[in-house]
PAZAPA-4460 file (N, C-alpha, C; in steps of 0.05 Angstrom, whole numbers, plus 32768, in hexadecimal, padded with zeros to 4 digits):
% residues 107
    n_x    n_y    n_z   ca_x   ca_y   ca_z    c_x    c_y    c_z   seq   type   mol
   8A17   7DD4   8030   8A1F   7DF1   8036   89F7   7DF6   802A     1      M     A
   89EE   7E13   803A   89D7   7E15   8037   89D7   7E29   8017     2      A     A
   89C4   7E26   800D   89B9   7E43   7FFA   89C2   7E53   8005     3      I     A
   89C0   7E68   7FE6   89D4   7E81   7FF0   89BA   7E99   7FD9     4      K     A
   89AE   7EA2   7FEE   8995   7EB9   7FD9   89B1   7ECB   7FD7     5      M     A
   89A3   7ED6   7FC1   89AD   7EE7   7FB3   899F   7F0A   7FAB     6      I     A
   89AD   7F19   7F91   8998   7F2B   7F96   89B1   7F36   7F7D     7      D     A
   89AB   7F50   7F6F   89CA   7F57   7F61   89DC   7F70   7F75     8      G     A
   89E0   7F6C   7F87   89EF   7F7B   7F9F   8A13   7F5F   7F9A     9      T     A
   89FF   7F45   7FA6   8A08   7F2D   7FAA   8A16   7F22   7F96    10      T     A
   8A0A   7F2A   7F7F   8A0A   7F1A   7F62   8A21   7F0B   7F5D    11      F     A
   8A31   7F29   7F4F   8A42   7F28   7F4D   8A63   7F16   7F56    12      E     A
   8A5F   7F25   7F79   8A6F   7F19   7F89   8A70   7EF2   7F90    13      E     A
   8A55   7EEC   7F8B   8A51   7ED1   7F89   8A58   7EBF   7F7C    14      T     A
   8A52   7EC6   7F54   8A57   7EC1   7F48   8A7B   7EC7   7F39    15      I     A
   8A82   7EC9   7F4F   8AA6   7ED3   7F4E   8AAF   7ECA   7F5F    16      N     A
   8AAC   7EB9   7F68   8AA6   7EB0   7F87   8AC7   7E97   7F86    17      S     A
   8AC6   7E93   7F78   8ADD   7E78   7F68   8AD0   7E64   7F62    18      G     A
   8AB9   7E5E   7F7F   8AA6   7E42   7F73   8A95   7E43   7F5A    19      D     A
   8A8D   7E30   7F55   8A7C   7E1A   7F41   8A5F   7E28   7F54    20      L     A
   8A5B   7E3B   7F49   8A3F   7E41   7F51   8A1D   7E3E   7F42    21      V     A
   8A0B   7E27   7F41   89ED   7E32   7F38   89DE   7E49   7F4A    22      L     A
   89DE   7E57   7F35   89C4   7E6A   7F2D   89A6   7E67   7F30    23      V     A
   8996   7E59   7F40   897C   7E58   7F41   8974   7E72   7F32    24      D     A
   8966   7E7D   7F1F   8957   7E8C   7F1D   8942   7E87   7F1C    25      F     A
   892F   7E9B   7F33   8915   7E8B   7F3B   88FD   7EA3   7F40    26      F     A
   88E5   7E98   7F43   88CB   7EA7   7F49   88B9   7E99   7F5C    27      A     A
   88B3   7EB1   7F6C   88A8   7EA3   7F8B   8891   7E9C   7F84    28      T     A
   8886   7EA3   7F63   8869   7E9B   7F66   8862   7E84   7F3E    29      W     A
   8888   7E7B   7F4C   8883   7E5A   7F33   8882   7E4E   7F3D    30      C     A
   8875   7E36   7F40   886D   7E1A   7F4B   888D   7E05   7F36    31      G     A
   888D   7E0D   7F25   88AF   7DF4   7F26   88C5   7DFB   7F2F    32      P     A
   88C5   7E24   7F35   88D5   7E3A   7F4B   88DB   7E1B   7F67    33      C     A
   88B5   7E1D   7F75   88AE   7E12   7F83   88C0   7DFA   7F90    34      K     A
   88BB   7DE7   7F74   88BC   7DCA   7F75   88D5   7DBD   7F74    35      M     A
   88E3   7DD8   7F73   8905   7DDA   7F5D   891A   7DD9   7F89    36      L     A
   890B   7DE7   7F93   891D   7DF7   7FAA   891F   7DE4   7FC0    37      G     A
   890C   7DC4   7FBF   8917   7DB7   7FE0   8933   7D9C   7FC5    38      P     A
   8925   7DA3   7FB0   893E   7D8F   7FA7   8961   7DA1   7F9E    39      I     A
   8964   7DB6   7F9E   8966   7DC4   7F97   8982   7DCD   7FC2    40      L     A
   8970   7DC8   7FD4   8975   7DC5   7FE4   8979   7DAF   7FF8    41      E     A
   8973   7D9A   7FDC   8988   7D79   7FF2   89A7   7D87   7FDE    42      E     A
   89A7   7D87   7FC6   89B3   7D8C   7FB6   89D7   7D9B   7FC7    43      I     A
   89C9   7DAE   7FCF   89D6   7DC2   7FDB   89E8   7DAE   7FFA    44      S     A
   89D9   7DA1   8005   89E8   7D9D   8025   89F8   7D7E   8011    45      G     A
   89FD   7D75   8001   8A11   7D66   7FE1   8A22   7D6E   7FE7    46      E     A
   8A20   7D8B   7FDB   8A3B   7D8D   7FCC   8A50   7D95   7FDA    47      L     A
   8A62   7D91   7FCC   8A77   7D90   7FDF   8A80   7DAC   7FD2    48      P     A
   8AA6   7DB0   7FDF   8AA9   7DC6   7FE9   8AB1   7DD2   7FC9    49      A     A
   8AAE   7DF5   7FBF   8AB9   7DF6   7FAA   8A9B   7DF1   7F98    50      G     A
   8A84   7DF2   7F9A   8A71   7DF5   7F8D   8A5D   7E02   7FA5    51      R     A
   8A49   7E0F   7F98   8A34   7E1A   7FA8   8A17   7E1B   7F95    52      A     A
   8A03   7E21   7FA3   89EC   7E2F   7FA3   89E4   7E44   7FA5    53      I     A
   89D7   7E49   7F82   89B7   7E6D   7F91   89BD   7E78   7F93    54      A     A
   89A5   7E78   7F93   898E   7E8B   7F86   897A   7EA5   7F86    55      K     A
   8970   7EB6   7F6B   896A   7ED0   7F6A   8955   7ECA   7F62    56      L     A
   8950   7EE3   7F6A   8926   7EE3   7F5B   8925   7EF8   7F51    57      D     A
   8919   7EF0   7F39   8916   7EFB   7F1F   890C   7F09   7F18    58      I     A
   88F6   7F0E   7F2A   88E2   7F27   7F34   88F5   7F40   7F3F    59      D     A
   88FD   7F36   7F4C   8917   7F54   7F5C   8936   7F59   7F53    60      E     A
   8934   7F48   7F44   894B   7F48   7F2B   894E   7F4C   7F12    61      N     A
   8942   7F58   7F05   892F   7F5B   7EE9   8947   7F57   7ED8    62      V     A
   8954   7F6E   7EDF   8977   7F74   7ED1   897F   7F61   7ECA    63      P     A
   8986   7F48   7EE7   899A   7F31   7EE1   8989   7F1E   7EC8    64      L     A
   8974   7F16   7ED5   8964   7F03   7EC7   896D   7F11   7EAD    65      A     A
   8965   7F25   7E9F   896B   7F28   7E83   897A   7F1F   7E76    66      R     A
   8996   7F37   7E89   89A8   7F2A   7E7F   89BB   7F07   7E75    67      K     A
   89B0   7EF7   7E8F   89B0   7EEF   7E88   899E   7ED5   7E77    68      F     A
   8996   7ED6   7E69   8979   7ECF   7E5A   8962   7EBE   7E63    69      G     A
   896B   7EC3   7E76   894C   7EBE   7E84   8933   7EBC   7E7F    70      V     A
   8928   7EAA   7E73   890A   7EA9   7E65   88EF   7EA7   7E6D    71      M     A
   88F9   7E8B   7E7F   88F2   7E77   7E8D   88EE   7E77   7E9F    72      S     A
   88D9   7E69   7EC3   88F0   7E68   7EDD   88EC   7E4A   7EE0    73      V     A
   88F6   7E38   7EEA   8912   7E3B   7EF5   892C   7E3E   7EDD    74      P     A
   893B   7E4D   7ED7   8956   7E46   7EC9   8966   7E49   7EE8    75      T     A
   8974   7E39   7EE1   8995   7E32   7EEE   89AA   7E35   7ECE    76      M     A
   89BA   7E46   7EE7   89D5   7E4E   7ECD   89ED   7E4A   7EE4    77      V     A
   8A02   7E3C   7ED8   8A14   7E2D   7EE8   8A2B   7E47   7EDF    78      F     A
   8A3A   7E59   7EFA   8A4D   7E6F   7EF7   8A65   7E66   7EFE    79      F     A
   8A77   7E69   7EF7   8A97   7E5B   7EFA   8AA3   7E7C   7EF9    80      K     A
   8AAB   7E7E   7F11   8ABE   7E9E   7F0A   8AB9   7EC1   7EF7    81      D     A
   8A9C   7EB9   7F0A   8A8E   7ED3   7EEE   8A87   7EC9   7ED2    82      G     A
   8A92   7EB3   7ECB   8A8D   7EAA   7EB7   8A62   7E95   7EB9    83      K     A
   8A55   7E94   7E98   8A42   7E7F   7E9D   8A50   7E6E   7E8C    84      A     A
   8A48   7E4D   7EA3   8A55   7E41   7E8D   8A3B   7E25   7E8E    85      L     A
   8A29   7E2A   7E8C   8A0A   7E17   7E87   89F6   7E20   7E93    86      G     A
   89D9   7E14   7E86   89C0   7E21   7E92   89BA   7E0B   7E80    87      K     A
   89A0   7E0F   7E9A   8988   7DE8   7EA8   8971   7DFF   7EAA    88      M     A
   8958   7E02   7EA3   893D   7E08   7E99   8936   7DF8   7EAA    89      I     A
   891D   7DF6   7EA5   8910   7DF1   7EB6   890D   7DEA   7ED3    90      G     A
   88F2   7DCE   7ED8   88FD   7DB9   7EF6   8916   7DA4   7EE9    91      L     A
   8924   7DA0   7EF9   8941   7D90   7EED   8931   7D72   7F09    92      Q     A
   893A   7D5F   7F02   893C   7D45   7F16   895B   7D5A   7F24    93      E     A
   8959   7D4C   7F41   8982   7D4A   7F4E   8993   7D41   7F42    94      K     A
   898A   7D24   7F3B   89A0   7D19   7F2A   89AD   7D25   7F0B    95      Q     A
   8996   7D35   7F01   89A3   7D46   7EE2   89AB   7D61   7EF8    96      D     A
   89AA   7D6E   7EFC   89BC   7D82   7F12   89CF   7D74   7F11    97      I     A
   89D8   7D5D   7F30   89EF   7D5D   7F2C   89F6   7D50   7F18    98      L     A
   89F6   7D49   7F07   8A05   7D3B   7EE8   8A0B   7D5A   7EE3    99      N     A
   89FF   7D71   7EDC   8A05   7D7D   7ED3   8A1C   7D92   7EE0   100      A     A
   8A1C   7D95   7EFC   8A36   7D97   7F10   8A49   7D97   7F0E   101      F     A
   8A54   7D75   7EFE   8A62   7D66   7F00   8A6D   7D77   7EDF   102      D     A
   8A56   7D6F   7EC5   8A5C   7D74   7EAD   8A68   7D8E   7EB0   103      K     A
   8A58   7DA0   7EB9   8A69   7DBD   7EC1   8A87   7DC5   7EC6   104      V     A
   8A91   7DB7   7EE2   8A9A   7DB5   7EEF   8AB2   7DA9   7EDB   105      A     A
   8AA8   7D9C   7EC9   8AC9   7D8C   7EB5   8ACC   7D9E   7EA3   106      A     A
   8AC2   7DBC   7E9C   8ABD   7DB3   7E7F   8AE0   7DD1   7E8D   107      M     A
***
């Protein structure tokens, strides 16, 4: 499944989709965000049904970044049925992200 780019108008719809969604709060100027991009692309191709990845540019969506306490990028937040269930901050390895998906899914 491809990564979905979201913004303030599609955010609520995305996190309320019923899927377990990892939202990557990123910035285009952020070096670690650029390094995380290919990792998330690879993961998105391996996710089972019911799991998804979305990206949200914090510079274009400041109110949402503030709402979810994004103080540094990249910050990844897991959502299910509109609720934030977990957060990862900084560049992460592929397996750590996959393990976090499984851990949050089991909650």
